[in-house]
N, C-alpha and C positions, 0 to 999 in steps of 0.2 A: 659451871663457870669457875669455881675455885680450882678445878683441875687445870684449866687453861692458864689461869694466873700462875700456878705452880710451874707449869711447863715453861712459861716464858721467863720466869725468874731464873730457872735453871739455864735457859738459853742465854740470858744476859750474862750470867756468871761464866758460862762457857766462852762467850765472846771475849771476856776479859782474860781468861786463862788459856785460851786456845794456843798462843805461841809456845807455851810450855807443855800443854797437855796433849796436843794433837800428834803424838808420836805414833807412827804407823807400825803395827806389829809385823813380824816376819810373815810374808804371805805364803800360801801353798805354791807348789812348783808348777801346777798346770790347771787347766779347766776342770771343774768338778760340778756335778749336779747338786742342786739344793732344792728344798721344798719351801714354798712360800704360801702361807695361809692368807686369805683375803676376806675381810669383813666388809660387806657392802655399805656404802654411805648413800642413803636414799634421798636425803634432803640436804642442800647446801647451807640453808639458813636455819640455824637452831631455834630462832625466835618465831618463825612463821614457815612451817613446812609446806605450805601451799605454793610458795614462791618458786619459780623456776627461771625467771629472767633477772639478770644482774648486769646492768649497763647494757652493753652490746653483746653480751654472752648469754646463752641459754644452757642451764645445767643438764648434762646427760646422765651423770652418775659418777660415783667414786668408790675407792677402796681404801681401807686401812690395812696395810701389809705388815706381816710379821714372819719371822723365821727363827729357827733355833740355831742357825749357822751364825757363829760369832762375827764373821766378817760382813754380814748383811747390815745395811744401813748407810747413812751418810750420802744419800743420792743427791748429786749436785749438778749433773748434766744429763740430758735425755735426747735420744733420737728415736722416733717412731717411723717404721718403714711404710712404704706406700700402701701396703695392704691393711694398715691399721692394726695389725695383730703383732707382728714381730717388733721387738724394741731392743735397744741397747742403751745402757746407762753407765755413767762413771760414778764412783764413790770418792769421797775426799780422802780416802786412804790408799788410793792408787790401784783400785780393782775395777774390772769390768763386771757388769751384771747384764745378762741378756735373758730373754724369755719371750713368751707369747701371751697376749691378752685374750681372754675369752669373754664373749658378749652374750647377753640375753636381749636380742634386738639391738638397740643402740647403747644399752647400759653395760659397762664393764662389770664382770662378775667374778673374775679370777685370773690368776697367772699360772701358766703351766710351762713345762720344759725349761725351767730356770737353771742357769749356769753362772758360776762366778769364776774369775781367773785374774791373776795379777797382770797388770799392764807391763809390757816388756820394753826395754830400751833397745838401741841398735845392736848391741852385742848379746842380746838374749837375757840380760840381767834385769830383774824387776826394777821399775822406776822407783818404787818405795825404798829399795835397798840403797839407791843412790841419793835418797833424800828428796826425790821429786814425787811426793805423794799427795800434795794438797791439790788434787785434780778437780777443778771447779767448773769447767766449761767445755762444751763439745758442739761441733757442727759437722755436717757431712757434705761431701761433693761426690755424688755417686757412691762408689764403694770405698772412698777415701774418707777417713775420720780425722778431724783435727781436735786436739785436746789442749786446753789451756791449764797451766799449772801455776797456782798462786804461790806466794813466797819467793820462788825462784824466778817468777815472771818469764816463763818460757812457753812455747807452743810446740807440740810434737805431732807429727803426721803418721797415721797408721794405714796400711793397705788392708783394711778389714775385708773388702770384697774378695781379695785373693787368699788371705791367710787366716781370716777369722780371728778367734781369740788368741791365736799364736802370733799375730802380727807384731812386728818390731817397730817401735817408734823412731822416727828420724826428726831431729830438731829442725824447726823452721826459723830462718833468720828473722830477728825482730829488731826494731829501731832502738838506739841508745836510750830514748826516753822511757823505755820499759823499766830501766834500772831505778828510776825515780818513783815508781809506783809504790804505795804503802805495802809493807810485807804481807799483812793479812787482809788487805782491801784492794788487791790487784785484779788480775784477769778473772772475770766472772761471767761474761757472756760473749759469744762469737756467732757470726753468721757468714756463711760462704755464699757469694752471689753467683748463680749458675749462668751458663750461656743463654743468650737471648734477652738478658735483662741489663739495664744500665749498671755500670760498674762490674760487668761480668769478669770473673776471675779474681775478684777482690775478696780478701778475708777481712771482715769488719769486726773489730775487737772492742769490747766495752770493759772499763775498769769498774769495780764495785764502788770505790770512793777515791778515784784518782782525780782530785779536783785541781782546777787551774787557780790563778791568783784571784779570779772573780767568784770562786766558789762553784763553778760549773763542772759537770762531769766531763771526762775526757774520753774520746773514742779515737781509734786508729784505723787507717786504711792500709792494709798490707798487700803488696802485689797489685795486680790489676792495672788499669790505665792511668790512675791518678793516686799514687800512694801519698800518705800524709796523715794529718790528724784534724779532728774537729771537736766541737764541744756541744753539750746539751745542758739546759738549765736544770738545776737540782731544786726540787720542790719539797717543802715540809720535811726535810731531813730524810727523804727516801734514798736508799742505796739501790744500785742495780744488782739484780741477782741472775738474770739470764736474758736471752734474746732469741727470736725466731723470725724467719722470713715468710711472709704470706705469698701465695702464688701471684697476686697482682704486682708485687714488688715493694710492699711496705714492710717495715720492721716492727714487730711487736716487742716491746721492752718491758720485761717483768721487773718490778721494783718492790722493795719491802722496807719496813722500818719497825723499830721497837721503842716505845717510851714507857716510863714507869707509870704514867697517868693513864694512857690509853691502851697499853699492851701492844700487840702486833697489828700491823696493817699491811696489806699488799695492794698493788695497783698495776694496771697495764696501760702503757702509752703506745699509740700507733704513730710511728715516725715515717713520713713519706721518704722513700729511697731517693726521690728526685732532689730532695733538699741536701743530701749528704755530699760534701766535697771538701777538699782540704781548706782549712781556715774558717769553715762555716759554723755558725751557731744554729743548731737545728732543734725543732720541737714538734710536738704533735699532741692531739687530744687524748685525754684519759678515756678509755673505753670500758674499764672495769675496775672495781675496787671492792675490798672486803676487809672485815675487822674480826675481833674476837667473838662476835656473835655468829660467825660463819665457821664452817668446817675447814679451818686452815691451820697450818703449822709453819715451820720455817721453809717456805716455798722457794726452791732454788733451781728447779729445772722446768723448761718450757719447750714443747715440741708441737709442730703443726703437720697435719696430714689431711688428705681429702677422702671423704667417704661419700661416694656418689656426688651429689651437688653440695654437700655440706663441707665446710671448713672446720675441722675439729682441732681444738687446742687441748693438749694434755700437760698437766703440771704435776711435779713430784716434789716432795719435801725431804729435807735433810734433817734427820733426827739427832744429829750430833752424837750418835751412839749412846744416847741417854734413855734410860727406862721410863722417864717421865715425858718424853716426846714421842711423836708418832711419825711413821713413814706413810704418807698419804699419796694416792694417785687420783687426780681429779680430771674429769673431762667435760668440756663445754663445746657448744656449737657457736661459731661466730654468726651473729645475725646481721645480714647486710640488707639495709632498707633504703 
């Protein structure tokens, strides 16, 4: 437990110093292979290793990931492909990370075929060199990836299905209200609504702590049939760190907080997509929560995929490039009763 407290003391200091300290290093020119070591996490609850059920989630397994590559870390957005093996992530220094998960049954046991590459702008120059490196959110529409960039409050679209890691990003028009989002608490979660669902064609964007006059979280609807904004109640000082869409059409909202008394806490809310419309105040039940007695760190990425009849949630953590924090990958099954 002292190690966890030390970890989150460093994280809190990082949060205070981030505007000055989060300078992106000059990235490499193109994709390159890296090696990622994975230490299995067999029990999610450090206090009772016999537990496997946590709220409406059942723990499948997890990994603590490390690499000697200096650009590895800072995982802030995640997309897991339909096969449950291939994944792509963004780091908050403007790099792609992609690879393949290996399993022993349902338990993740390793990462292979890992590659990293700088995210490129429309002219082939890296986003980091432009100062657009605080990449915090990602969602997919088929082979198209949308990436949200904090501080500059922009969204960039990549044709990953066609061009892979060499894809060049094209800025997506955003509403003027984005300019009012806090510099280091802006775009943090995004969901693209596919065909066949309500709000199809809409990019739903969540701010980490873009609060309205009543202290509610702010969300935005870009494109689609009804563009606009909506709000969500903020509970117990939790900030939004990511979002993902369930196949039935509900949104899972990953939230986290840090206090000096309790340390870190994370939770997931399930928001019915049917509630979301311009001007609405939407809410949903908490389906999962964890604290410093669990295997958690600065959880910032959430992805959903199907494995047979199971709905699998994958979470990753942002280690802030600190040697005292960890890069975790955790998987759970959603229990539908």
